[in-house]
N, C-alpha and C positions, 0 to 999 in steps of 0.2 A: 570664406567659399565655405559653403553651409555643406558639413562634410556629403560622401556618393553611400547613398545607400542600398543592395542589392538583394537580390531574395533567393532564397536558394531550398529546392526543392525535392525531395525524392520522390524521382518520380516511381523511382519501383514499388514503394509502398501501398501497398494496398489499396487505403482507403481515395492515398491518390486516385489512382489508376478508376477505381470506381466513381469518383467524382467526374473525373472525364467522360466515366461510358454517361454519365446520368444526363452530363451537361448536353450531351453528344459533343465535345469539342475534339472539331477535326485539325487542331491546328497544333495537337498534341503532339508531343513528341514519340514516337514511337521507341517501344523498352522491348526485347526482349526478356525470356524470362529465366538469362540462362545471363542475363549481370544484375549488377545497380549502379540503380541509373541516381545521379544530381544535376539536375539544370540549374541554372544562372539566372535569372532575368535581372534588365534593370542596368547592364554593362554601356558605357559610353561608346559612342560608336567608332570612336577615332582611336577605341582597343580594340575591338575584334572592327579591324574595315572591310572584311569581306570572305566569305566562308572556305579557305584555298585550303585544301591538303596542309601544305606548308606549312598555314595558321596553326590547323590541327597537331598535329604533329608536335612544335612548339608549346602549347598547351597544354596538350598529355605527361610531354618531361616536366612540366610544373609543378603536375598536382598529385597526389595523395590522401586517402585514408589512411587516419595511425588512430592505433590502436596503444594504451600503459601493457609496454614489455614484451612488443608481439611487434615482428615486422610489415614493413607501410605494404601499403598496397595500391597497390602504381594503375592511373586505369587503361584497358585497351586498346580503349582508341575515346576518343574528343570529337562530336557534332557540332557542327557550325552553323546554326538557322540565324536567315536574315530576314525581319520579320518588319515588318511598315513601321512598328513601336520599340523595336532595335534590333538586337542583336541577346539569342535564347542558345547556353555553349551547354551542349549536355555530353556530363562523361562517365564514361561507360567499368566500369569495375565488375573483371568475372567473379563469379558468384560463387567458382571453385574453391573460393576459400572463405566460411562461411566465419561470419558473423556474429557471434551471442547477447547473449545478457550479460554475462559475463564480464565481457568487453567493456563493460559499465559505461565509461564515455569513448567516444568515436570524433575522431573532427577528421573537417573534409578541410583542405590547404592547396591554396592555387593561387598563382599568380597568369595577371591576363597584362603582359604589356609591363606596365611598375605599378600596379596594384595589386596589392596583396591581401588574401580574401581567406579568412579562417573564421571556423565559425565551428566549434563544439555541440554534439550531442548527446542527451544522456539517456541510456537503451530503458531506462524503465519509462520516460516519460514518452514512447514509442515505441508501447508497447497499444493493439490494435484489438478489444477481443481475447487479450489475455499471450498473444503471442507477437513478438519482436516484428515489428514490418519495417522494412529498410528497402 
């Protein structure tokens, strides 16, 4: 079996929002200014069978943003968007806990069914016009 490849995207980052506007992507999940949003694409339908509130709560309970020597950020909510090309899971984290360039490495971890997702991001790589964009 080939390894599963999923795509993570900081949907709340300014460059992503600008690209969606420019492309007139009407299917892009809506993200408000009060949240950091991480979208996960490429999950198998057998792991995300529906968009029920029960499944969203289960996914929310098994996700976090981790930073060195700081308390984990837990998502306030999860949205599941069922699309023809596969489900999209959107994790929303409250911005009231600020993530800064001083956090250096920021990692997103989640479990979806029996799949474990873990991706580290370097704050220095996520700057846009000199500003950390998440």
